[in-house]
N, C-alpha and C positions, 0 to 999 in steps of 0.2 A: 829756354822753353821751347817745346814744340806750336804750342798756343799762341805765341810773341808775347806773354807774360812775361814779364821779371818775375825770377827768383827772389826771396825775400829772407833775409837771415835775421830772425826776432829774438834769438839768443838771447844778444846780449840788453835786447830793452830789458826781458822777460827778467833777467839777472838784476838790471838795476830796480824793479818797481816788487822785485821779492826779497830785496837785502835792507837792513838794518845798519848799514856800515858809512852808511852815506850821511849822517846825522848832523854835520855842519853843513850841509846842502841849503844853499838860502835861495840860488837861484835856478828855476829850473823849465826847458824851451822844449815844448815837443810839437810846435808848431806846423801846420802845412803837412802833418804825418797821417796818411788814412790807417791809424791805429786801431780804432776800436770797433771795423768793422770786418777788421781782417781774423781770417784763421790761423793760429801759430801753429798747424801741423806738428805740433809733438802732443803724443799721445799718454805721456805720464803728465800736460801741464793742462793746464786750463785750454777751454778750444777759444778764447781772443782774450785780447788784451783788457782789463778793466778800467775805468778812469777812476774806480773807487780806490782802486789799489794803488794809483800817485800820493794820494791821500790819507792810506789807512794809517792808523792811528801810533803813533812814535814810531812812522817809518822818515820823515822827513821835518821833525820836531820844528827846526829852524828856519822854514820853506816861506821865506818873505813873497814872491813872484813865480807868480808858474803861468806860462802861456801853454793854450791848449787852442790857441784859434787855428780854425781852418783843420780841423781832425774829424771831422763828418762824425761828429761824436751823437747818436741819438739821443732823443729824446726821456726813452729808459734809461740810458745811461747817465745822460745827466742829473736824473731826478736819484739813481744811485750815489753820483760823483759828491754831488747837493748831500745827501744825507749822511755821508761819511765826512764832510767839513762841519757838518751837523754838530757829530761827535767829536769833534776837536782833532779829527785829523791834520788841520793843518793852522794849529793855534796862533801864530803870526804874520799869517798871509795877509797882504795889505793888496798886494795887487794880481787880480785873473782875467785872465784873456779868452773869452771864451767867443770873440765876434768868429762869424762865417760855419758854424754851427749848422746853420740850415741846409746845408747840403747834403745832411744825413739824408740818407732814403730809409725809411721804415717800414 
């Protein structure tokens, strides 16, 4: 683009986080992606990707490992994510990486 910023296509990620077709998924690595503070640019969808959507009930029931390191998740987003986990969003989750989260801009 003219501003020097790279255009991003979040459609595949939005599809991934809204599907119920990946029931067998056991590992998901979204590390080093600036996911949770980027606008999606989709007028019909949510303004931003939600970390809570990753673990919404029934989405990935076999998920055992989730890497969200260096995703710049805000404190508010982390709370929403933790609440989704508490509500049973990932009942088999054993390995969760949130390292590098402190880079978030509040």
